[in-house]
C-alpha positions in Angstrom: 0.0 0.0 0.0 1.3 3.4 -0.9 2.3 6.0 1.6 -0.4 8.4 0.2 -3.1 5.8 0.7 -2.0 5.1 4.2 -2.2 8.9 5.0 -5.7 9.0 3.5 -6.8 6.0 5.5 -5.6 7.7 8.7 -7.3 11.0 7.7 -10.6 9.3 6.9 -10.4 7.3 10.2 -9.9 10.4 12.3 -12.6 12.3 10.4 -15.2 9.6 10.7 -14.4 9.1 14.4 -14.9 12.8 14.9 -18.2 12.9 13.2 -19.5 9.9 15.1 -18.1 11.3 18.3 -20.0 14.6 17.9 -23.1 12.5 17.6 -25.6 11.9 14.8 -29.3 12.5 14.9 -30.2 8.9 14.6 -31.4 7.2 17.8 -30.1 3.8 16.6 -26.5 5.0 16.8 -25.6 4.7 20.4 -23.0 3.1 22.6 -19.2 3.2 22.5 -18.4 3.3 18.8 -14.8 3.0 17.7 -13.4 3.3 14.1 -10.9 0.5 14.2 -9.7 0.6 10.5 -10.2 2.2 7.1 -9.5 0.4 3.9 -9.5 2.9 1.0 -9.6 1.1 -2.3 -6.9 1.8 -5.0 -9.3 3.9 -7.1 -9.9 6.1 -4.0 -13.7 6.0 -4.7 -14.7 3.6 -1.9 -13.7 3.1 1.7 -14.6 0.3 4.0 -14.8 1.5 7.6 -14.4 -1.1 10.3 -16.4 -0.3 13.4 -16.4 -1.8 16.9 -19.6 -1.2 19.0 -20.1 -1.7 22.7 -22.3 -3.0 24.3 -22.8 -5.9 22.0 -26.6 -5.6 22.2 -26.3 -2.3 20.3 -24.3 -3.6 17.4 -27.1 -4.4 14.9 -29.0 -1.2 15.4 -25.9 0.9 15.4 -24.7 -0.7 12.1 -28.1 -0.1 10.5 -28.0 3.6 11.6 -24.4 4.1 10.3 -25.3 2.5 7.0 -28.3 4.9 6.7 -26.1 7.9 7.7 -23.2 7.0 5.3 -24.0 9.8 2.9 -24.3 12.4 5.7 -21.0 11.2 7.2 -19.3 11.4 3.8 -20.5 15.0 3.4 -19.3 15.9 6.9 -15.8 14.4 6.4 -15.3 15.9 2.9 -14.0 19.2 4.5 -11.6 17.4 6.8 -9.8 15.1 4.4 -7.4 16.2 1.7 -9.1 14.7 -1.3 -10.9 16.2 -4.3 -13.9 14.0 -3.7 -14.7 12.1 -0.5 -15.1 8.3 -1.1 -18.3 6.3 -0.7 -18.4 4.8 2.8 -19.3 1.3 3.6 -19.5 0.2 7.3 -18.6 -3.2 8.5 -18.6 -4.6 12.0 -15.2 -5.4 13.5 -15.3 -7.9 16.4 -11.5 -8.3 16.7 -11.3 -6.1 19.8 -13.9 -8.3 21.6 -11.9 -11.4 20.6 -8.7 -9.8 21.9 -10.4 -8.8 25.2 -11.7 -12.4 25.6 -8.2 -13.8 25.1 -6.7 -11.4 27.6 -9.5 -12.2 30.1 -8.8 -16.0 29.7 -5.1 -15.5 30.2 -5.7 -13.4 33.4 -8.1 -16.1 34.7 -5.5 -18.8 34.0 -2.8 -16.7 35.8 -5.1 -16.2 38.8 -5.7 -19.9 39.0 -2.0 -20.9 38.9 -0.7 -17.9 40.7 -1.4 -18.9 44.4 -0.2 -22.5 43.9 3.0 -21.2 42.3 3.6 -18.6 45.1 3.2 -21.3 47.8 5.8 -23.6 46.2 8.3 -20.8 45.8 7.8 -19.6 49.4 8.7 -23.0 50.8 11.6 -23.4 48.5 13.2 -20.1 49.6 12.9 -20.8 53.3 16.5 -21.2 54.8 17.1 -24.7 56.2 18.0 -25.3 59.8 21.7 -25.9 59.3 22.4 -22.9 57.1 23.1 -19.4 58.2 21.4 -16.5 56.5 
């Protein structure tokens, strides 16, 4: 991917996040909405916007609201990005953050389970024996 396209992806990502952050007049668009990635196609006419939505129960309604607001969002970002014409926006749900959070939670639970047993064995191993002087 070219440096120019990377810069445009970042600009579009910031602009879309700003517009969503300011709020849209669609009651379906609620919750913690994060723009996780932007994939601007080579012809610069279309951009796929990856979105993460919390809580999970709001995903479907929020995605419908964003899809319906795509033209409005495109118009709003056109002044913020350095392009002759803003690309068409397509929104897609990104669940990768939820998967990563689940993996981290599982690792932490596993560490909590083995932690006390491991600490007990290292405490007894480090106790000085009767014959040795400390």
